[in-house]
C-alpha positions in Angstrom: -21.5 -6.7 7.5 -18.5 -5.9 9.8 -15.6 -7.9 10.2 -14.2 -7.0 13.8 -10.4 -7.8 13.8 -7.2 -7.1 15.7 -3.9 -7.2 14.9 -0.8 -8.9 17.1 2.8 -8.2 15.7 6.0 -6.8 17.2 7.0 -4.0 15.2 5.2 -1.0 15.3 5.9 -0.2 11.8 3.8 -3.7 10.5 1.0 -2.3 12.9 0.7 1.0 11.4 0.7 -0.6 8.1 -1.9 -3.1 8.9 -4.3 -0.9 10.8 -3.9 1.7 7.5 -4.8 -1.0 4.9 -7.6 -2.3 7.4 -8.9 1.3 7.6 -9.5 1.0 4.0 -11.5 -1.5 3.5 -14.9 -0.4 4.4 -16.3 -4.1 5.8 -13.4 -4.3 8.4 -13.1 -2.9 11.8 -9.9 -2.7 13.6 -10.7 -3.3 17.3 -7.4 -3.5 18.9 -3.5 -3.7 18.2 -0.8 -5.6 20.7 2.8 -5.4 20.1 2.7 -9.0 22.2 1.1 -12.3 21.8 0.4 -12.6 25.3 -1.7 -9.3 25.9 -4.0 -10.5 23.4 -5.1 -13.6 25.1 -7.4 -11.6 27.6 -8.6 -9.4 25.0 -10.1 -12.3 22.8 -11.4 -14.1 26.1 -13.6 -11.1 26.5 -14.4 -9.7 23.6 -15.5 -11.7 20.6 -13.2 -11.1 17.2 -13.8 -12.4 13.9 -10.6 -11.8 12.7 -6.6 -12.0 13.9 -3.8 -10.6 11.7 -0.9 -12.6 13.5 2.7 -12.5 12.8 4.6 -15.3 13.6 7.9 -14.7 14.8 7.5 -13.1 18.4 9.6 -13.1 21.7 8.2 -15.0 24.4 5.1 -16.4 22.9 4.9 -16.9 19.1 1.6 -16.2 16.9 1.3 -20.1 16.3 1.8 -20.8 20.3 -1.2 -18.4 20.6 -3.1 -20.5 18.2 -2.4 -23.5 19.4 -4.0 -22.4 23.1 -7.1 -20.7 21.6 -10.1 -22.8 21.9 -12.5 -20.9 20.2 -10.5 -19.9 17.0 -11.5 -16.5 14.9 -10.4 -16.6 11.4 -6.6 -15.8 11.2 -4.6 -14.2 8.5 -0.8 -15.0 9.1 1.7 -12.4 8.4 5.5 -13.1 8.7 8.9 -12.6 6.9 9.6 -15.9 7.2 7.6 -18.9 4.2 8.9 -21.9 6.6 5.8 -21.9 8.6 3.5 -22.5 5.6 3.2 -26.4 6.9 2.2 -25.6 10.3 -0.3 -22.5 8.9 -2.3 -24.9 6.8 -2.2 -27.4 9.6 -3.5 -25.0 11.8 -6.6 -24.0 9.2 -5.2 -20.5 8.7 -7.1 -18.9 6.1 -4.1 -17.5 4.4 -0.4 -16.8 4.8 0.9 -13.3 3.9 4.5 -12.9 3.7 6.2 -9.2 4.4 6.7 -6.6 2.5 3.0 -7.1 2.4 1.4 -5.2 -0.6 -2.2 -3.8 -0.3 -3.1 -5.9 -3.7 -2.2 -9.0 -1.8 -3.9 -8.0 1.5 -7.2 -7.5 -0.4 -6.9 -11.0 -2.3 -7.1 -12.1 1.7 -9.4 -10.1 2.8 -11.8 -11.4 -0.5 -11.2 -15.3 1.5 -12.2 -14.1 4.9 -15.2 -12.6 3.2 -16.1 -15.6 1.4 -16.1 -17.9 4.5 -18.0 -15.1 6.3 -20.8 -15.3 3.5 -20.8 -19.1 3.2 -22.4 -18.3 7.0 -24.3 -15.8 5.9 -25.7 -15.6 2.5 -26.9 -12.1 2.9 -24.0 -10.4 3.0 -23.6 -9.7 -0.1 -20.8 -8.7 -2.3 -18.0 -6.7 -0.4 -17.8 -3.3 -1.1 -14.2 -1.3 -1.3 -13.1 2.3 -1.1 -12.4 4.0 -4.1 -8.3 4.5 -4.3 -7.0 6.8 -2.1 -5.8 10.1 -4.2 -3.3 11.8 -1.9 -0.5 10.8 0.7 1.1 12.3 3.9 4.7 13.3 3.0 7.2 14.4 5.9 9.0 17.8 5.6 11.4 19.3 7.6 8.6 20.4 10.5 5.6 18.6 9.2 3.3 15.8 7.8 1.6 17.8 5.0 -0.5 15.9 2.6 0.1 16.1 -1.0 -2.7 15.3 -4.1 -1.4 12.9 -6.5 -3.4 15.0 -9.1 -1.6 18.7 -7.9 2.0 16.8 -8.7 3.9 18.1 -11.7 6.8 16.2 -11.6 9.2 14.9 -8.3 13.2 16.2 -8.5 16.0 15.0 -7.1 18.2 17.3 -5.3 21.3 15.5 -3.2 19.3 14.0 0.0 16.4 15.7 -0.7 13.3 15.3 -3.0 11.4 18.4 -4.2 7.6 17.8 -5.2 6.8 20.0 -7.6 2.6 20.5 -7.8 0.4 23.3 -9.4 1.6 26.0 -6.4 4.7 25.2 -4.5 7.4 23.0 -4.2 7.5 20.5 -1.0 11.1 19.3 0.0 11.3 15.8 1.5 13.5 13.4 3.3 12.7 10.6 1.2 14.3 8.3 -1.6 12.8 8.0 -4.8 12.0 4.4 -4.2 10.3 5.0 -1.1 8.4 7.4 -2.7 7.9 5.8 -5.7 5.6 3.1 -3.7 3.2 5.8 -2.3 2.4 6.7 -6.2 -0.1 5.7 -8.5 2.1 3.2 -11.1 -0.5 4.2 -13.8 0.3 7.7 -13.6 3.9 8.3 -12.4 7.0 7.3 -14.4 10.7 7.8 -13.5 12.4 9.6 -16.6 15.6 10.3 -15.3 17.7 9.7 -12.0 16.6 12.8 -10.6 13.2 12.8 -11.9 10.1 11.2 -11.5 7.2 12.8 -13.8 2.9 12.6 -13.8 2.2 11.6 -16.8 -1.2 13.4 -17.5 0.7 16.4 -16.9 2.8 15.8 -20.0 2.2 18.5 -22.7 4.5 17.4 -25.0 8.1 15.4 -25.4 10.8 16.8 -28.2 14.2 14.1 -28.4 15.0 14.0 -24.8 13.4 16.6 -23.2 9.6 16.5 -21.4 7.4 19.7 -21.1 5.4 20.2 -18.6 3.7 23.7 -18.4 6.9 26.3 -18.3 9.1 23.5 -17.0 11.7 21.2 -19.1 12.2 17.9 -17.7 15.3 16.2 -19.0 14.3 12.5 -20.7 17.7 10.1 -19.9 18.3 7.4 -22.4 18.3 5.0 -19.6 14.5 5.5 -19.4 13.7 7.1 -22.9 12.5 3.7 -24.4 10.4 2.3 -21.4 8.6 5.8 -21.1 7.7 6.2 -24.7 6.4 3.0 -24.9 4.7 3.4 -21.3 2.8 6.9 -22.7 2.0 4.9 -26.2 0.4 2.3 -24.2 -1.3 5.0 -21.7 -5.4 5.6 -21.8 -6.1 8.8 -24.0 -8.3 9.9 -21.4 -5.4 9.7 -18.9 -3.0 11.7 -21.9 -5.5 13.4 -24.0 -1.7 15.1 -25.6 -0.2 11.8 -26.7 -0.8 13.1 -30.3 1.7 16.1 -29.1 4.3 13.6 -28.4 6.9 13.1 -30.8 10.5 11.4 -31.1 
């Protein structure tokens, strides 16, 4: 079963994020996107759509106004930066109400609600199938967008306005903040150990006092992060950190 959906939002980054999330779910198919609700009206009249991801606050014609005008309503997941519309959403019988910024985990919770509603109508649909977790991400360098595999990363170093991503084969310079890049990294394997360093825990060979050894690289371990890092390492599964026994204070 494919659930056909559209995205309506007046902010391009929000549209791009939602399209990315939809693309990760096997049973969702994004048919179109709109940067205003008015343009979506004729499309909805001419095309069968199962689900709308709908922003509320938009100029000229809001998401709630759109819902009130639709004679045949698809399933709706509202996406908004404001929590003051919850009662209106309930009265309009929307499936879920997502507050921006929207994490992928929260998106999946909403999609499971949508799927359960369709499964009630079509019992043969079976259980939803989700893709395997992403093993890579793209970073913007000076001249291009470059793919980086999580498993290739040894550590990330802050260098003034740049970050240096040290991989198995090269160093990639990107213009991004630590906070921004941490959101892209799988939290079970990447840990900030210093104001200027993030390490891939699975690549750590050993820890001696305030130094982390990754191959030929020595990474400083700040007192600010040391206790949390050691607790994180102690709680890591042995298959993620086979060298745990080599770690000592």
